[in-house]
Backbone as XML, in Angstrom:
<?xml version="1.0"?>
<chain id="A" units="angstrom">
  <residue number="1" name="MET">
    <atom name="N" x="-99.235" y="-197.575" z="-65.234"/>
    <atom name="CA" x="-100.390" y="-197.991" z="-64.708"/>
    <atom name="C" x="-101.635" y="-197.350" z="-65.456"/>
  </residue>
  <residue number="2" name="ARG">
    <atom name="N" x="-101.375" y="-196.129" z="-66.003"/>
    <atom name="CA" x="-102.421" y="-195.376" z="-66.670"/>
    <atom name="C" x="-102.667" y="-196.160" z="-68.037"/>
  </residue>
  <residue number="3" name="LEU">
    <atom name="N" x="-101.715" y="-196.561" z="-68.714"/>
    <atom name="CA" x="-101.880" y="-197.204" z="-69.951"/>
    <atom name="C" x="-102.702" y="-198.547" z="-69.870"/>
  </residue>
  <residue number="4" name="ILE">
    <atom name="N" x="-102.328" y="-199.229" z="-68.704"/>
    <atom name="CA" x="-103.103" y="-200.422" z="-68.456"/>
    <atom name="C" x="-104.609" y="-200.166" z="-68.303"/>
  </residue>
  <residue number="5" name="SER">
    <atom name="N" x="-104.903" y="-199.087" z="-67.479"/>
    <atom name="CA" x="-106.298" y="-198.805" z="-67.293"/>
    <atom name="C" x="-107.024" y="-198.311" z="-68.478"/>
  </residue>
  <residue number="6" name="ILE">
    <atom name="N" x="-106.211" y="-197.515" z="-69.463"/>
    <atom name="CA" x="-106.826" y="-197.130" z="-70.622"/>
    <atom name="C" x="-107.173" y="-198.477" z="-71.591"/>
  </residue>
  <residue number="7" name="LEU">
    <atom name="N" x="-106.150" y="-199.345" z="-71.557"/>
    <atom name="CA" x="-106.405" y="-200.626" z="-72.359"/>
    <atom name="C" x="-107.695" y="-201.284" z="-71.753"/>
  </residue>
  <residue number="8" name="PHE">
    <atom name="N" x="-107.767" y="-201.475" z="-70.403"/>
    <atom name="CA" x="-108.852" y="-202.121" z="-69.876"/>
    <atom name="C" x="-110.179" y="-201.484" z="-70.187"/>
  </residue>
  <residue number="9" name="PHE">
    <atom name="N" x="-110.265" y="-200.207" z="-70.045"/>
    <atom name="CA" x="-111.489" y="-199.507" z="-70.370"/>
    <atom name="C" x="-111.947" y="-199.531" z="-71.819"/>
  </residue>
  <residue number="10" name="THR">
    <atom name="N" x="-110.892" y="-199.547" z="-72.738"/>
    <atom name="CA" x="-111.085" y="-199.670" z="-74.186"/>
    <atom name="C" x="-111.688" y="-201.087" z="-74.425"/>
  </residue>
  <residue number="11" name="LEU">
    <atom name="N" x="-111.062" y="-202.146" z="-73.858"/>
    <atom name="CA" x="-111.612" y="-203.442" z="-74.161"/>
    <atom name="C" x="-112.961" y="-203.733" z="-73.566"/>
  </residue>
  <residue number="12" name="LEU">
    <atom name="N" x="-113.219" y="-203.000" z="-72.373"/>
    <atom name="CA" x="-114.496" y="-203.213" z="-71.752"/>
    <atom name="C" x="-115.593" y="-202.490" z="-72.610"/>
  </residue>
  <residue number="13" name="ALA">
    <atom name="N" x="-115.184" y="-201.250" z="-73.113"/>
    <atom name="CA" x="-116.153" y="-200.548" z="-73.944"/>
    <atom name="C" x="-116.384" y="-201.370" z="-75.298"/>
  </residue>
  <residue number="14" name="GLY">
    <atom name="N" x="-115.465" y="-201.979" z="-75.776"/>
    <atom name="CA" x="-115.603" y="-202.781" z="-76.994"/>
    <atom name="C" x="-116.524" y="-203.977" z="-76.718"/>
  </residue>
  <residue number="15" name="PHE">
    <atom name="N" x="-116.299" y="-204.640" z="-75.537"/>
    <atom name="CA" x="-117.196" y="-205.724" z="-75.257"/>
    <atom name="C" x="-118.626" y="-205.404" z="-75.043"/>
  </residue>
  <residue number="16" name="LEU">
    <atom name="N" x="-118.789" y="-204.352" z="-74.153"/>
    <atom name="CA" x="-120.108" y="-203.855" z="-73.926"/>
    <atom name="C" x="-120.853" y="-203.297" z="-75.121"/>
  </residue>
  <residue number="17" name="GLY">
    <atom name="N" x="-120.077" y="-202.651" z="-76.032"/>
    <atom name="CA" x="-120.670" y="-202.175" z="-77.238"/>
    <atom name="C" x="-121.124" y="-203.279" z="-78.126"/>
  </residue>
  <residue number="18" name="ASP">
    <atom name="N" x="-120.318" y="-204.355" z="-78.122"/>
    <atom name="CA" x="-120.669" y="-205.573" z="-78.967"/>
    <atom name="C" x="-121.850" y="-206.262" z="-78.379"/>
  </residue>
  <residue number="19" name="VAL">
    <atom name="N" x="-122.002" y="-206.371" z="-77.084"/>
    <atom name="CA" x="-123.093" y="-207.036" z="-76.346"/>
    <atom name="C" x="-124.320" y="-206.192" z="-76.586"/>
  </residue>
  <residue number="20" name="LEU">
    <atom name="N" x="-124.286" y="-204.926" z="-76.206"/>
    <atom name="CA" x="-125.407" y="-204.074" z="-76.182"/>
    <atom name="C" x="-125.900" y="-203.635" z="-77.526"/>
  </residue>
  <residue number="21" name="LEU">
    <atom name="N" x="-125.002" y="-203.000" z="-78.265"/>
    <atom name="CA" x="-125.403" y="-202.522" z="-79.545"/>
    <atom name="C" x="-125.377" y="-203.691" z="-80.546"/>
  </residue>
  <residue number="22" name="GLY">
    <atom name="N" x="-124.442" y="-204.560" z="-80.604"/>
    <atom name="CA" x="-124.439" y="-205.605" z="-81.527"/>
    <atom name="C" x="-125.472" y="-206.671" z="-81.321"/>
  </residue>
  <residue number="23" name="GLY">
    <atom name="N" x="-125.661" y="-206.980" z="-80.060"/>
    <atom name="CA" x="-126.715" y="-208.008" z="-79.707"/>
    <atom name="C" x="-128.121" y="-207.583" z="-79.843"/>
  </residue>
  <residue number="24" name="LEU">
    <atom name="N" x="-128.347" y="-206.416" z="-79.295"/>
    <atom name="CA" x="-129.757" y="-205.915" z="-79.253"/>
    <atom name="C" x="-130.248" y="-205.227" z="-80.584"/>
  </residue>
  <residue number="25" name="LEU">
    <atom name="N" x="-129.380" y="-204.509" z="-81.112"/>
    <atom name="CA" x="-129.719" y="-203.688" z="-82.353"/>
    <atom name="C" x="-129.165" y="-204.468" z="-83.582"/>
  </residue>
  <residue number="26" name="HIS">
    <atom name="N" x="-128.567" y="-205.542" z="-83.452"/>
    <atom name="CA" x="-127.947" y="-206.304" z="-84.611"/>
    <atom name="C" x="-127.124" y="-205.436" z="-85.465"/>
  </residue>
  <residue number="27" name="TRP">
    <atom name="N" x="-126.165" y="-204.711" z="-84.758"/>
    <atom name="CA" x="-125.268" y="-203.884" z="-85.462"/>
    <atom name="C" x="-123.912" y="-204.575" z="-85.582"/>
  </residue>
  <residue number="28" name="TYR">
    <atom name="N" x="-123.555" y="-204.964" z="-86.761"/>
    <atom name="CA" x="-122.271" y="-205.666" z="-87.038"/>
    <atom name="C" x="-121.033" y="-204.731" z="-86.631"/>
  </residue>
  <residue number="29" name="ASN">
    <atom name="N" x="-120.116" y="-205.295" z="-85.980"/>
    <atom name="CA" x="-118.911" y="-204.753" z="-85.596"/>
    <atom name="C" x="-119.114" y="-203.469" z="-84.592"/>
  </residue>
  <residue number="30" name="ALA">
    <atom name="N" x="-120.152" y="-203.447" z="-83.828"/>
    <atom name="CA" x="-120.456" y="-202.427" z="-82.973"/>
    <atom name="C" x="-119.336" y="-202.273" z="-81.784"/>
  </residue>
  <residue number="31" name="GLY">
    <atom name="N" x="-118.789" y="-203.362" z="-81.476"/>
    <atom name="CA" x="-117.769" y="-203.385" z="-80.403"/>
    <atom name="C" x="-116.483" y="-202.603" z="-80.882"/>
  </residue>
  <residue number="32" name="ALA">
    <atom name="N" x="-116.175" y="-202.837" z="-82.214"/>
    <atom name="CA" x="-114.931" y="-202.169" z="-82.741"/>
    <atom name="C" x="-115.183" y="-200.689" z="-82.842"/>
  </residue>
  <residue number="33" name="VAL">
    <atom name="N" x="-116.391" y="-200.328" z="-83.190"/>
    <atom name="CA" x="-116.650" y="-198.873" z="-83.310"/>
    <atom name="C" x="-116.570" y="-198.193" z="-81.966"/>
  </residue>
  <residue number="34" name="THR">
    <atom name="N" x="-117.211" y="-198.811" z="-80.936"/>
    <atom name="CA" x="-117.154" y="-198.155" z="-79.613"/>
    <atom name="C" x="-115.766" y="-198.184" z="-79.029"/>
  </residue>
  <residue number="35" name="ALA">
    <atom name="N" x="-115.021" y="-199.183" z="-79.285"/>
    <atom name="CA" x="-113.652" y="-199.297" z="-78.811"/>
    <atom name="C" x="-112.813" y="-198.132" z="-79.393"/>
  </residue>
  <residue number="36" name="ILE">
    <atom name="N" x="-112.940" y="-197.957" z="-80.762"/>
    <atom name="CA" x="-112.174" y="-196.868" z="-81.461"/>
    <atom name="C" x="-112.622" y="-195.539" z="-80.898"/>
  </residue>
  <residue number="37" name="ALA">
    <atom name="N" x="-113.949" y="-195.378" z="-80.612"/>
    <atom name="CA" x="-114.403" y="-194.030" z="-80.149"/>
    <atom name="C" x="-113.810" y="-193.742" z="-78.733"/>
  </residue>
  <residue number="38" name="VAL">
    <atom name="N" x="-113.743" y="-194.762" z="-77.864"/>
    <atom name="CA" x="-113.186" y="-194.639" z="-76.595"/>
    <atom name="C" x="-111.701" y="-194.325" z="-76.656"/>
  </residue>
  <residue number="39" name="MET">
    <atom name="N" x="-111.010" y="-195.027" z="-77.456"/>
    <atom name="CA" x="-109.510" y="-194.799" z="-77.612"/>
    <atom name="C" x="-109.331" y="-193.385" z="-78.201"/>
  </residue>
  <residue number="40" name="GLY">
    <atom name="N" x="-110.113" y="-192.890" z="-79.121"/>
    <atom name="CA" x="-109.966" y="-191.653" z="-79.583"/>
    <atom name="C" x="-110.298" y="-190.565" z="-78.552"/>
  </residue>
  <residue number="41" name="ALA">
    <atom name="N" x="-111.185" y="-190.785" z="-77.648"/>
    <atom name="CA" x="-111.484" y="-189.936" z="-76.514"/>
    <atom name="C" x="-110.334" y="-189.776" z="-75.609"/>
  </residue>
  <residue number="42" name="PHE">
    <atom name="N" x="-109.659" y="-190.894" z="-75.349"/>
    <atom name="CA" x="-108.416" y="-190.945" z="-74.493"/>
    <atom name="C" x="-107.335" y="-190.151" z="-75.193"/>
  </residue>
  <residue number="43" name="ILE">
    <atom name="N" x="-107.068" y="-190.450" z="-76.512"/>
    <atom name="CA" x="-106.126" y="-189.650" z="-77.177"/>
    <atom name="C" x="-106.277" y="-188.186" z="-77.224"/>
  </residue>
  <residue number="44" name="MET">
    <atom name="N" x="-107.564" y="-187.757" z="-77.461"/>
    <atom name="CA" x="-107.872" y="-186.350" z="-77.407"/>
    <atom name="C" x="-107.648" y="-185.760" z="-76.033"/>
  </residue>
  <residue number="45" name="ASP">
    <atom name="N" x="-107.986" y="-186.478" z="-74.915"/>
    <atom name="CA" x="-107.734" y="-186.027" z="-73.569"/>
    <atom name="C" x="-106.220" y="-185.875" z="-73.344"/>
  </residue>
  <residue number="46" name="GLU">
    <atom name="N" x="-105.465" y="-186.733" z="-73.816"/>
    <atom name="CA" x="-103.965" y="-186.692" z="-73.626"/>
    <atom name="C" x="-103.384" y="-185.491" z="-74.411"/>
  </residue>
  <residue number="47" name="ILE">
    <atom name="N" x="-103.847" y="-185.266" z="-75.618"/>
    <atom name="CA" x="-103.418" y="-184.082" z="-76.410"/>
    <atom name="C" x="-103.815" y="-182.816" z="-75.676"/>
  </residue>
  <residue number="48" name="ARG">
    <atom name="N" x="-105.110" y="-182.667" z="-75.209"/>
    <atom name="CA" x="-105.568" y="-181.548" z="-74.507"/>
    <atom name="C" x="-104.720" y="-181.322" z="-73.173"/>
  </residue>
  <residue number="49" name="SER">
    <atom name="N" x="-104.496" y="-182.313" z="-72.439"/>
    <atom name="CA" x="-103.715" y="-182.177" z="-71.199"/>
    <atom name="C" x="-102.255" y="-181.834" z="-71.422"/>
  </residue>
  <residue number="50" name="GLY">
    <atom name="N" x="-101.802" y="-182.252" z="-72.506"/>
    <atom name="CA" x="-100.331" y="-181.871" z="-72.904"/>
    <atom name="C" x="-100.267" y="-180.426" z="-73.308"/>
  </residue>
  <residue number="51" name="GLN">
    <atom name="N" x="-101.301" y="-179.860" z="-73.845"/>
    <atom name="CA" x="-101.344" y="-178.460" z="-74.234"/>
    <atom name="C" x="-101.511" y="-177.567" z="-73.046"/>
  </residue>
  <residue number="52" name="ASP">
    <atom name="N" x="-102.167" y="-177.999" z="-72.001"/>
    <atom name="CA" x="-102.293" y="-177.321" z="-70.769"/>
    <atom name="C" x="-101.122" y="-177.335" z="-69.973"/>
  </residue>
  <residue number="53" name="GLY">
    <atom name="N" x="-100.178" y="-178.261" z="-70.271"/>
    <atom name="CA" x="-98.917" y="-178.366" z="-69.464"/>
    <atom name="C" x="-99.183" y="-179.172" z="-68.244"/>
  </residue>
  <residue number="54" name="LYS">
    <atom name="N" x="-100.222" y="-179.982" z="-68.188"/>
    <atom name="CA" x="-100.457" y="-180.994" z="-67.041"/>
    <atom name="C" x="-99.841" y="-182.315" z="-67.217"/>
  </residue>
  <residue number="55" name="SER">
    <atom name="N" x="-99.245" y="-182.669" z="-68.364"/>
    <atom name="CA" x="-98.615" y="-183.870" z="-68.571"/>
    <atom name="C" x="-97.338" y="-184.064" z="-67.855"/>
  </residue>
</chain>
């Protein structure tokens, strides 16, 4: 269930990044950049929680 929620939040961030940054600021591929940033944040959180022994 956690992986599905991560996928949902990544897709939502990509869509919102494309609409807000891409549409308003005319930033090409802004959705992809925000989706990659959100996925990176989730990966870093998983690595950090694994080091703490919470996984």
